[in-house]
C-alpha positions, 0 to 999 in steps of 0.5 A: 821631619825630611829624611831623603830629597830628590830633585833638580840641583839648581845652585850651590855655594860655599857650603851649602846647596838649593834643590828645586823639587816641585818648585819649592828651593829647599837650602841644604847644608854640606860637606866639601866632599859631598859638594864636590861630587854633585852633579852639573847645576841642572840635573837631578840629585838625590840627598839623604836629609838629617833635619835640626829644630831649633826654636829659629831656625830649622836646619837641612843638612844632606849627605850623599850616603848613609856613611857619612850622615852616620857620622855626622849624627856620631860626631854632634853628639859630642859637647862642644862638636856642632853641625858646622864642625861636625861637616867641617870634620868631614870635609877633611876626612872619610869616613874611613879616614875618621874611623882610622884617626880615632882607633889610632887616637891620632889626634894630629889627623882631626885637627887638620879639621876647622874649629878643631882644636888639641883639647875638643880633639882630645874629646873626640878620641875619648869618646868615641873610641868605643862608638865607631863599631857598626858604623858604615866605613869604620873598621871597628869589628875587623879591629875588635876580631883581632885583637880578641884573637890576640891579633890586633890592635891592643897586641904587643906586636900589632902595637910595635908596628904601628911604631915602627911605621910612625917611627919610619915617618908615616902617620899614625892613622895611616901606619894604623890602617895598613897594620890592621889590613895585613894582619887580618890576611895572616892565618895565625900571630905573625911576628912583629918583623912581618906586620912592618913588611906587610904593612909597608907593602899595604902603605907602598900599594 
């Protein structure tokens, strides 16, 4: 099984790249976010590879970092999310944005990805909310720690602050991330008014 490939960037397409490794060209499927960060043709590139073996094909999926590869694995573990949809989600949302969307249950963010309707988005949020801890780019560990202290997600002040920012027109995932950042810097439980002000500073920063 191929785990990593390093070679010369030969050519690229809408969702694929060919890497020449010692005269052998490997066709690798990638997210848009990965493709736009590639060097110029003829230069050396290195990709972390996820190999999918099926009865009728062997497909290689490439990632520039472990965070995107780990999220791809997690996404494709959900029923109805194949490799193409998984790459589509990662083309629209970075690992950090995806983590925020799942933790804040922001279905609208998830449905921005091609091939993801409301029903599939609901399933993704339901199945992945308790599985994101420890993944690179995930906000889950800090949110959990704050919740344990009575400051974080699940506390009345936290939820009220997020709701207030959403009512002001911010996306739920962005509001969740802003309040999470603000609350993790406070030494004790802060009142909702302070969290709203701190969240607004995060969003306008």
